[in-house]
C-alpha positions as CSV (number, residue, x, y, z in Angstrom):
1,M,0.0,0.0,0.0
2,K,2.8,2.4,0.8
3,S,4.5,1.9,-2.5
4,R,1.3,2.5,-4.5
5,R,0.6,5.7,-2.5
6,F,4.2,6.9,-3.1
7,A,3.9,6.1,-6.9
8,R,0.7,8.2,-7.1
9,R,2.5,11.1,-5.5
10,T,5.6,10.8,-7.5
11,E,4.0,10.7,-11.0
12,P,2.3,14.1,-10.7
13,S,5.5,15.6,-9.2
14,L,7.6,14.5,-12.1
15,L,5.0,15.8,-14.5
16,N,4.9,19.1,-12.8
17,D,8.7,19.3,-12.7
18,A,8.9,18.6,-16.5
19,L,6.2,21.2,-17.2
20,R,8.1,23.8,-15.1
21,W,11.3,23.0,-17.0
22,C,9.5,23.3,-20.4
23,V,8.0,26.6,-19.5
24,A,11.2,28.0,-18.0
25,L,13.3,26.9,-21.0
26,A,10.7,28.1,-23.5
27,L,10.7,31.5,-21.8
28,M,14.4,31.9,-22.1
29,V,14.5,30.6,-25.7
30,V,12.0,33.2,-26.8
31,I,14.0,36.0,-25.2
32,L,17.2,34.8,-26.8
33,V,15.8,34.3,-30.3
34,I,13.2,37.1,-30.7
35,P,14.5,39.6,-33.3
36,D,15.0,43.4,-32.7
37,H,13.1,44.3,-35.9
38,I,9.4,43.8,-36.4
39,D,9.9,42.6,-40.0
40,Y,11.7,39.5,-38.8
41,L,9.0,38.2,-36.5
42,G,7.7,34.8,-37.4
43,L,8.1,31.1,-36.7
44,G,11.4,31.1,-38.6
45,I,13.1,32.6,-35.5
46,F,12.9,29.1,-33.9
47,Q,14.9,27.4,-36.7
48,R,18.1,27.8,-34.8
49,A,18.8,26.9,-31.1
50,P,20.3,29.7,-28.9
51,L,23.5,28.3,-27.5
52,E,23.7,30.8,-24.7
53,L,20.9,28.8,-23.0
54,P,22.9,25.6,-22.4
55,V,25.9,27.7,-21.3
56,A,23.7,29.3,-18.6
57,V,22.1,26.0,-17.6
58,F,25.5,24.4,-17.3
59,L,26.8,27.1,-15.0
60,L,23.7,27.2,-12.8
61,A,23.9,23.4,-12.5
62,V,27.6,22.9,-11.6
63,L,28.3,26.0,-9.6
64,Q,27.4,26.3,-5.9
65,G,27.2,28.9,-3.2
66,W,27.9,32.6,-4.0
67,P,29.3,31.8,-7.5
68,R,26.0,30.3,-8.5
69,R,24.1,33.2,-6.9
70,L,26.3,35.7,-8.8
71,V,25.7,33.8,-12.1
72,R,22.0,33.6,-11.5
73,V,21.7,37.4,-11.0
74,A,23.8,38.0,-14.1
75,V,21.6,35.7,-16.2
76,I,18.4,37.3,-14.9
77,L,19.7,40.9,-15.6
78,L,21.2,40.0,-19.0
79,L,18.0,38.3,-20.2
80,A,15.9,41.2,-19.0
81,L,18.1,43.7,-20.7
82,I,18.3,41.7,-23.9
83,L,14.5,41.6,-24.1
84,I,14.1,45.3,-23.2
85,F,16.7,46.4,-25.8
86,K,15.1,44.2,-28.4
87,L,11.7,45.6,-27.8
88,A,13.0,49.1,-27.7
89,N,14.9,48.6,-31.0
90,M,11.7,47.1,-32.5
91,A,9.7,50.2,-31.5
92,V,12.4,52.8,-32.5
93,F,13.1,51.1,-35.9
94,F,9.3,51.1,-36.5
95,G,8.9,54.7,-35.7
96,F,12.2,56.4,-36.6
97,D,14.0,53.9,-38.8
98,R,17.1,53.6,-36.5
99,P,18.2,51.5,-33.5
100,F,17.4,52.4,-29.9
101,N,20.2,54.5,-28.4
102,P,20.0,54.6,-24.6
103,M,22.6,57.3,-24.5
104,V,20.2,59.7,-26.1
105,D,16.7,58.2,-26.3
106,L,16.3,58.0,-22.5
107,L,16.7,61.8,-22.6
108,M,13.7,61.9,-24.8
109,A,11.4,60.1,-22.4
110,P,10.0,63.4,-20.8
111,V,9.2,64.7,-24.3
112,A,7.4,61.4,-25.3
113,L,5.4,61.4,-22.1
114,D,4.4,65.1,-22.7
115,T,3.3,64.3,-26.2
116,L,1.2,61.4,-24.9
117,A,-0.3,63.6,-22.2
118,K,-1.3,66.2,-24.8
119,S,-2.9,63.7,-27.2
120,R,-4.5,61.3,-24.8
121,G,-4.5,63.0,-21.4
122,L,-2.6,62.8,-18.1
123,W,-4.3,59.5,-17.2
124,A,-2.6,57.9,-20.3
125,E,0.8,59.2,-19.2
126,G,0.3,57.7,-15.7
127,L,-1.0,54.5,-17.2
128,V,2.1,54.1,-19.4
129,L,4.5,54.8,-16.5
130,A,2.7,52.3,-14.3
131,G,2.6,49.8,-17.1
132,I,6.4,50.1,-17.7
133,A,7.1,49.6,-14.0
134,L,4.8,46.6,-13.8
135,V,6.3,44.9,-16.9
136,I,9.9,45.3,-15.5
137,V,8.8,43.9,-12.1
138,L,7.0,41.0,-13.8
139,L,9.9,40.3,-16.1
140,I,12.4,40.1,-13.3
141,G,10.0,38.0,-11.3
142,V,9.4,35.5,-14.1
143,L,13.1,35.2,-14.8
144,T,13.8,34.7,-11.2
145,W,11.3,31.8,-11.2
146,A,12.7,30.3,-14.4
147,T,16.3,30.3,-13.2
148,G,15.1,29.0,-9.9
149,V,13.6,25.9,-11.6
150,I,17.2,25.0,-12.8
151,V,18.8,25.7,-9.5
152,K,16.2,23.7,-7.5
153,S,16.7,20.7,-9.8
154,A,20.5,20.9,-9.5
155,E,20.2,21.1,-5.7
156,G,17.8,18.1,-5.7
157,G,20.5,15.8,-7.0
158,A,20.1,16.2,-10.8
159,R,23.3,18.3,-11.1
160,T,25.2,15.8,-13.2
161,P,22.5,14.9,-15.8
162,I,21.6,18.6,-16.2
163,A,25.3,19.4,-16.8
164,V,25.7,16.5,-19.3
165,L,22.6,17.5,-21.2
166,A,23.7,21.1,-21.4
167,L,27.1,20.2,-22.7
168,A,25.5,17.9,-25.2
169,A,23.2,20.7,-26.4
170,L,26.3,22.8,-27.1
171,G,27.1,20.3,-29.8
172,F,24.6,22.3,-32.0
173,F,27.5,24.7,-32.4
174,F,29.0,22.4,-35.0
175,T,25.8,22.3,-37.0
176,P,23.7,24.9,-38.9
177,Y,21.1,24.7,-36.2
178,G,22.9,26.5,-33.4
179,T,23.5,30.2,-33.0
180,F,25.1,32.7,-30.6
181,A,22.9,35.5,-32.1
182,A,22.0,36.8,-28.7
183,S,25.6,37.2,-27.8
184,A,26.2,39.0,-31.1
185,F,23.3,41.3,-30.3
186,V,24.8,42.2,-26.9
187,R,28.2,42.8,-28.5
188,D,26.7,45.0,-31.2
189,E,24.7,47.0,-28.7
190,T,27.7,47.5,-26.5
191,V,29.8,48.7,-29.5
192,F,27.0,51.0,-30.6
193,V,26.7,52.6,-27.2
194,A,30.5,52.9,-26.9
195,R,30.6,54.6,-30.3
196,S,27.8,57.0,-29.2
197,A,29.8,57.9,-26.2
198,A,32.9,58.4,-28.3
199,D,31.0,60.7,-30.6
200,A,30.7,63.5,-28.0
201,P,34.3,64.6,-28.0
202,K,34.5,64.4,-31.8
203,F,31.4,66.5,-32.2
204,R,32.7,69.0,-29.7
205,V,35.6,69.7,-32.1
206,Q,33.1,70.3,-35.0
207,L,31.2,72.8,-32.8
208,Q,34.3,74.9,-32.5
209,Q,34.7,75.3,-36.3
210,D,32.8,77.5,-38.7
211,P,33.7,76.8,-42.3
212,F,32.0,80.1,-43.4
213,S,33.9,82.4,-41.1
214,G,35.9,83.6,-44.1
215,L,32.8,85.0,-45.8
216,P,32.9,88.9,-45.7
217,V,30.8,90.0,-42.9
218,E,29.9,93.3,-44.5
219,N,28.4,91.6,-47.6
220,R,27.0,88.4,-45.9
221,L,23.6,87.5,-47.4
222,A,23.7,90.8,-49.5
223,G,22.0,88.9,-52.3
224,L,18.8,88.7,-50.2
225,K,19.0,92.4,-49.1
226,G,15.5,93.8,-48.5
227,K,13.8,90.4,-48.9
228,D,11.5,88.7,-46.3
229,V,12.9,85.1,-46.1
230,L,10.5,82.5,-44.8
231,L,11.9,79.1,-43.9
232,V,8.8,76.9,-43.6
233,F,9.0,73.4,-42.3
234,V,6.0,71.2,-43.1
235,E,5.7,68.4,-40.6
236,S,6.3,64.9,-41.9
237,Y,6.4,66.0,-45.5
238,G,8.6,63.2,-46.8
239,R,9.4,61.7,-50.2
240,S,6.8,59.0,-49.5
241,A,4.1,61.7,-49.9
242,L,5.0,61.8,-53.6
243,D,6.2,58.3,-54.1
244,R,4.2,56.0,-52.0
245,S,1.1,57.6,-50.4
246,P,-2.2,56.2,-51.5
247,L,-3.0,59.8,-52.5
248,A,0.4,60.6,-54.0
249,G,-1.3,61.4,-57.3
250,R,-3.4,64.0,-55.6
251,I,-0.4,65.6,-53.9
252,K,1.5,65.7,-57.2
253,D,-1.6,67.4,-58.8
254,T,-1.6,69.9,-56.0
255,L,2.1,70.7,-56.5
256,Q,1.5,71.2,-60.2
257,H,-1.5,73.5,-59.5
258,F,0.7,75.3,-56.9
259,D,3.3,75.8,-59.7
260,A,0.7,77.2,-62.1
261,A,-0.7,79.5,-59.5
262,L,2.8,80.8,-58.8
263,R,3.5,81.5,-62.4
264,E,0.2,83.3,-62.8
265,K,1.3,85.7,-60.0
266,G,4.8,86.2,-61.5
267,F,6.6,83.8,-59.1
268,S,9.0,81.0,-60.0
269,A,10.0,77.8,-58.1
270,R,12.8,75.4,-57.9
271,S,12.6,72.0,-56.2
272,A,15.0,69.2,-55.0
273,W,15.5,66.7,-52.2
274,V,17.3,66.9,-48.9
275,K,18.2,64.1,-46.5
276,S,16.9,64.6,-43.0
277,P,18.9,63.5,-40.0
278,T,15.8,62.1,-38.4
279,F,12.9,59.8,-39.4
280,G,9.3,59.7,-38.2
281,G,9.7,62.3,-35.5
282,E,12.1,64.5,-33.5
283,S,11.5,67.5,-35.8
284,Y,13.8,69.7,-33.8
285,L,16.8,67.7,-35.0
286,A,16.0,68.7,-38.5
287,H,15.5,72.3,-37.6
288,S,18.8,72.5,-35.8
289,T,20.6,70.6,-38.5
290,L,19.6,73.1,-41.2
291,V,20.3,76.3,-39.3
292,S,23.6,75.1,-37.7
293,G,25.0,73.4,-40.8
294,L,25.9,70.5,-38.5
295,W,24.5,66.9,-38.6
296,I,22.3,66.8,-35.5
297,E,21.0,63.3,-35.5
298,N,20.3,62.7,-31.8
299,Q,19.6,64.3,-28.5
300,Q,23.2,64.0,-27.4
301,R,24.4,66.2,-30.3
302,Y,21.4,68.6,-29.8
303,T,22.3,69.1,-26.2
304,Q,25.9,69.7,-27.1
305,L,24.9,72.2,-29.8
306,L,22.7,74.2,-27.3
307,G,25.7,74.4,-24.9
308,S,28.0,75.8,-27.5
309,S,28.6,79.2,-29.1
310,T,28.2,77.8,-32.7
311,R,26.9,80.3,-35.2
312,T,23.6,79.5,-36.9
313,L,21.7,80.7,-40.0
314,I,19.5,82.7,-37.6
315,R,22.4,84.7,-36.3
316,D,23.8,85.1,-39.8
317,F,20.5,86.8,-40.8
318,G,20.2,88.7,-37.5
319,D,23.7,90.1,-37.8
320,A,23.0,91.2,-41.4
321,G,20.1,93.3,-40.4
322,W,17.1,91.0,-40.5
323,R,14.5,90.8,-37.8
324,T,14.6,87.0,-36.9
325,V,11.4,85.4,-35.9
326,T,10.3,81.8,-35.1
327,V,6.7,80.6,-35.1
328,M,6.3,77.3,-33.2
329,P,2.6,76.4,-32.6
330,E,3.5,73.2,-30.8
331,I,5.6,74.8,-28.1
332,T,3.2,75.1,-25.2
333,M,5.6,75.2,-22.3
334,P,8.7,77.4,-21.5
335,W,11.3,76.9,-24.2
336,P,14.7,78.0,-22.7
337,E,16.6,76.2,-25.5
338,A,15.5,79.0,-27.9
339,D,18.0,81.3,-26.3
340,F,20.7,79.6,-28.2
341,F,19.3,80.6,-31.6
342,H,19.1,84.3,-30.8
343,F,15.7,85.0,-32.3
344,S,14.4,88.6,-32.1
345,K,10.9,87.3,-31.4
346,I,9.5,83.9,-30.5
347,Y,5.9,83.0,-31.2
348,A,5.0,79.9,-29.2
349,A,1.4,78.6,-29.1
350,P,0.2,81.0,-26.3
351,D,1.6,84.0,-28.3
352,L,-0.4,83.3,-31.4
353,G,-3.8,83.7,-29.7
354,Y,-5.7,80.7,-31.1
355,K,-9.2,80.4,-29.6
356,G,-10.5,77.4,-31.5
357,E,-10.6,73.8,-30.5
358,P,-7.3,71.9,-30.9
359,F,-7.0,69.0,-33.4
360,E,-6.1,66.2,-31.1
361,Y,-2.3,66.6,-30.5
362,I,-2.2,69.6,-32.9
363,T,-2.7,72.9,-31.2
364,M,-3.9,74.9,-34.2
365,P,-4.3,74.5,-38.0
366,D,-1.6,75.7,-40.4
367,Q,-3.8,78.4,-41.9
368,F,-4.2,80.1,-38.5
369,T,-0.4,79.9,-37.9
370,L,0.3,81.7,-41.1
371,S,-2.5,84.2,-40.6
372,A,-1.2,85.1,-37.1
373,F,2.3,85.4,-38.5
374,Q,1.2,87.7,-41.3
375,A,-0.8,89.9,-39.0
376,R,2.0,90.2,-36.4
377,E,5.0,90.6,-38.7
378,L,4.5,91.0,-42.4
379,A,1.6,93.4,-42.2
380,A,3.6,96.0,-40.2
381,V,4.9,99.1,-42.0
382,D,8.3,100.7,-41.8
383,R,9.9,97.5,-40.7
384,P,13.2,95.7,-41.4
385,P,13.1,92.6,-43.5
386,V,12.0,89.5,-41.7
387,M,13.7,86.1,-41.6
388,A,11.2,83.6,-40.1
389,E,11.5,79.9,-39.2
390,I,7.9,78.6,-39.2
391,A,6.7,75.1,-38.3
392,L,3.4,73.9,-39.9
393,V,2.2,71.1,-37.8
394,T,-1.3,70.0,-39.1
395,S,0.4,67.0,-40.8
396,H,1.7,65.6,-37.4
397,L,0.5,62.2,-36.2
398,P,-2.4,61.2,-35.8
399,W,-3.4,63.1,-39.0
400,A,-7.0,63.6,-38.0
401,P,-9.2,65.5,-37.8
402,I,-8.2,67.7,-40.8
403,P,-8.9,71.4,-40.9
404,K,-10.8,73.0,-43.8
405,L,-9.3,75.9,-45.8
406,V,-11.4,79.1,-45.2
407,P,-11.2,82.6,-46.6
408,W,-8.3,84.5,-45.0
409,D,-10.5,87.3,-43.8
410,E,-12.6,84.8,-41.8
411,V,-9.7,83.2,-39.9
412,G,-9.9,85.7,-37.1
413,D,-9.0,84.2,-33.7
414,G,-9.4,80.7,-35.0
415,T,-12.8,79.9,-33.5
416,I,-14.0,79.1,-37.0
417,F,-11.9,76.0,-37.0
418,T,-13.9,74.5,-34.2
419,T,-16.4,73.5,-36.9
420,A,-14.2,74.0,-40.1
421,R,-12.8,70.5,-39.9
422,T,-13.5,67.0,-41.0
423,L,-15.8,65.0,-38.7
424,V,-14.2,61.8,-37.4
425,G,-14.9,59.7,-34.4
426,K,-12.4,59.1,-31.6
427,E,-12.0,55.5,-32.8
428,E,-11.0,56.8,-36.3
429,I,-8.4,59.3,-35.2
430,W,-6.0,56.6,-33.9
431,D,-7.0,53.9,-36.4
432,A,-3.6,52.9,-37.8
433,K,-5.2,51.4,-41.0
434,K,-6.4,54.9,-41.9
435,F,-3.1,56.6,-41.2
436,P,-1.8,56.6,-44.8
437,E,-5.0,58.2,-46.2
438,H,-5.3,60.8,-43.4
439,Y,-1.5,61.5,-43.7
440,A,-1.8,62.2,-47.4
441,L,-4.8,64.5,-46.8
442,T,-3.0,66.6,-44.2
443,I,0.0,67.0,-46.5
444,D,-2.4,68.1,-49.3
445,Y,-4.0,70.5,-46.8
446,A,-0.6,72.0,-45.9
447,L,0.4,72.6,-49.5
448,Q,-3.0,74.0,-50.4
449,T,-2.7,76.4,-47.4
450,L,0.8,77.5,-48.5
451,M,-0.3,78.0,-52.1
452,S,-3.2,80.2,-50.9
453,F,-0.9,82.1,-48.5
454,V,1.7,82.8,-51.1
455,T,-0.7,83.9,-53.8
456,T,-2.6,86.1,-51.3
457,Y,0.2,87.8,-49.3
458,A,3.6,87.3,-50.9
459,D,5.1,90.2,-52.9
460,D,8.2,91.1,-54.9
461,N,10.4,90.9,-51.8
462,T,9.2,87.5,-50.5
463,V,11.4,84.5,-50.6
464,L,10.1,81.1,-49.3
465,I,12.1,78.0,-48.6
466,I,9.6,75.2,-48.0
467,L,10.7,71.7,-47.0
468,G,9.8,68.7,-44.9
469,D,11.4,68.0,-41.6
470,H,11.4,64.2,-41.9
471,Q,9.5,61.3,-43.4
472,P,6.4,60.0,-41.6
473,I,6.6,56.8,-39.5
474,S,7.4,53.6,-41.3
475,L,3.8,52.4,-41.2
476,V,3.1,55.2,-43.7
477,A,6.5,55.7,-45.4
478,G,7.2,52.0,-45.8
479,E,10.0,49.9,-44.3
480,G,13.4,50.9,-45.6
481,A,12.2,54.3,-46.9
482,S,14.9,56.9,-47.4
483,H,15.3,59.9,-45.2
484,E,14.7,62.3,-48.1
485,V,12.2,65.1,-48.0
486,P,11.1,67.6,-50.7
487,I,12.4,71.2,-50.7
488,H,11.0,74.1,-52.7
489,M,12.4,77.6,-53.2
490,I,9.9,80.3,-54.4
491,A,10.7,83.9,-55.4
492,K,9.6,86.6,-57.8
493,D,13.0,88.1,-58.3
494,P,14.8,85.9,-60.9
495,A,18.2,86.9,-59.4
496,V,17.3,85.2,-56.1
497,L,16.7,81.8,-57.8
498,A,19.7,82.3,-60.1
499,A,22.0,82.8,-57.1
500,I,21.3,79.4,-55.7
501,D,20.3,77.5,-58.8
502,D,23.5,75.9,-60.2
503,G,21.5,74.1,-62.9
504,A,20.8,71.1,-60.7
505,W,17.5,72.2,-59.1
506,T,14.3,71.1,-60.9
507,A,12.2,73.9,-62.3
508,G,8.8,74.1,-60.7
509,M,7.2,72.7,-57.5
510,L,7.5,69.0,-58.4
511,P,10.9,67.3,-57.7
512,N,11.5,64.1,-59.6
513,T,14.0,61.1,-59.7
514,S,16.6,63.3,-61.4
515,S,16.4,66.1,-58.9
516,P,19.5,66.6,-56.8
517,S,19.6,65.5,-53.2
518,W,21.7,67.1,-50.5
519,P,22.1,66.3,-46.8
520,M,20.2,68.9,-44.7
521,D,23.3,70.2,-43.0
522,A,24.5,71.5,-46.4
523,L,21.7,74.0,-46.7
524,R,23.2,76.7,-44.5
525,G,26.3,76.6,-46.8
526,H,24.1,76.8,-49.9
527,I,22.3,79.9,-48.6
528,L,25.4,81.7,-47.3
529,E,27.6,81.1,-50.3
530,G,24.8,81.6,-52.8
531,F,23.7,85.0,-51.5
532,T,27.0,86.4,-50.3
533,P,29.0,88.1,-53.1
534,K,32.6,87.1,-53.4
535,P,35.2,89.8,-52.5
536,D,35.9,90.5,-56.2
537,E,32.2,90.8,-57.0
538,A,30.3,94.1,-56.9
539,A,27.8,94.1,-54.1
540,P,25.2,96.7,-53.2
541,A,26.3,99.0,-50.4
542,A,24.7,98.1,-47.1
543,E,21.9,100.4,-46.1
544,P,20.9,101.0,-42.6
545,A,17.8,99.2,-41.5
546,P,14.7,101.4,-41.5
547,A,13.1,102.3,-38.2
548,T,10.8,99.6,-36.9
549,T,7.2,100.1,-36.1
550,P,6.5,97.4,-33.6
551,P,4.0,94.9,-35.1
552,P,0.8,94.2,-33.2
553,G,1.5,91.9,-30.3
554,T,5.2,92.5,-30.1
555,P,6.8,94.0,-27.0
């Protein structure tokens, strides 16, 4: 009787032990073989055995005392970090087409949380923080349990068979079915982080150099003398809007219509491509790259730039007599970083006076942004020329609802846009399946708005440089999409376009496959060299800036 009762107790115990082993090993296998890119997900990831697992099992089985405890902690932390980094890479590749960089991306966490709070509410921000903490605690807890299964079996007398089986599994190393891919991932991530750390001193040297310091100060930008120069960034206006979008044909038609409207008013345009330092977001990296003439591809470089005395295109124009202005409708909180750029006037969201309802994350529509800028700056009389950096943000994720274009004299304080918009339900706004269509419609809206603004308000002394800041997220732009964005230069004065057109730019508003492509950090040089006469060239004598009548709303 005793032997039968013992047998009945032992069989379930062995079954439970086997089940625990299967779950523990399966968990660790998944962590080791899961890819860091969403495109590689699939059952094919299990075709090769991760050889790091038998190494860990062997060490946990044969070691005892504090060496085993040390190895167990190391295994738990390494597996947790591997999974966290892989998931982070997966998310960052999907959104920004680059790997996760803890050296700089963790600095962006407050910005990401602020964006979430603006679009979904403070409750969403709290939920995400609580969710992250819970996932980390659960991950550590589950890995502690999984390694405990191995340790408990080894302490229960199964040390030798476990060690032998682990060594036997390492034999897969000599076949096509074994891999140390997880170790290679750790190595690559370590090298990547080390290189990021080494980039700081190298970039510090670049910050101390100005390749354009030799340009004559007295004639700098003289080719634009008396012109209002508007540098307009269109959010997420990437090459995919013309090449891939489901409504790319409509956007091309709008650009052709834009070109015809310009010619009718006596304007001409040139177009090309520029490569943005960022993808899918982080617009400020593109803005700072263009005006600094330096490749600002991450938060680390941006922070270094702000702490330097590097000259920018804003200071170039300011020192040459322009009133320098920035219009940033998405800046809703204090913006101390702006001090670096030396703008004469900053228009953040509260300064623009918008009274309508926001558009989800978007504070105000592009038409209101341009209308407020026109009223506060360009409409003033007896003023110096204005150089403005303007951000148009209607085409920012989630791309819905979409404003409607209204007559300029009806824009007012923006209350009209509470109803002048497409009607979409809350469930539609964040419907990823509709992102491509809504994205294309917002880009079309931005271009229609700019066309109307130029043909309504621009004059003989207006020069516009319109470009995208970056491509949209990969879900819209497509996996492996380039970092290229369109750029357009518009002016009435043929001398302005001739100064920068070396024959490479494409005539009109529609760039094509033969249009040139430059890195965005080259644009400061194009502008400075194109519009600054050489010492042996005749240049108009500098005139003192006329007295300024403060525009409405300026101090």
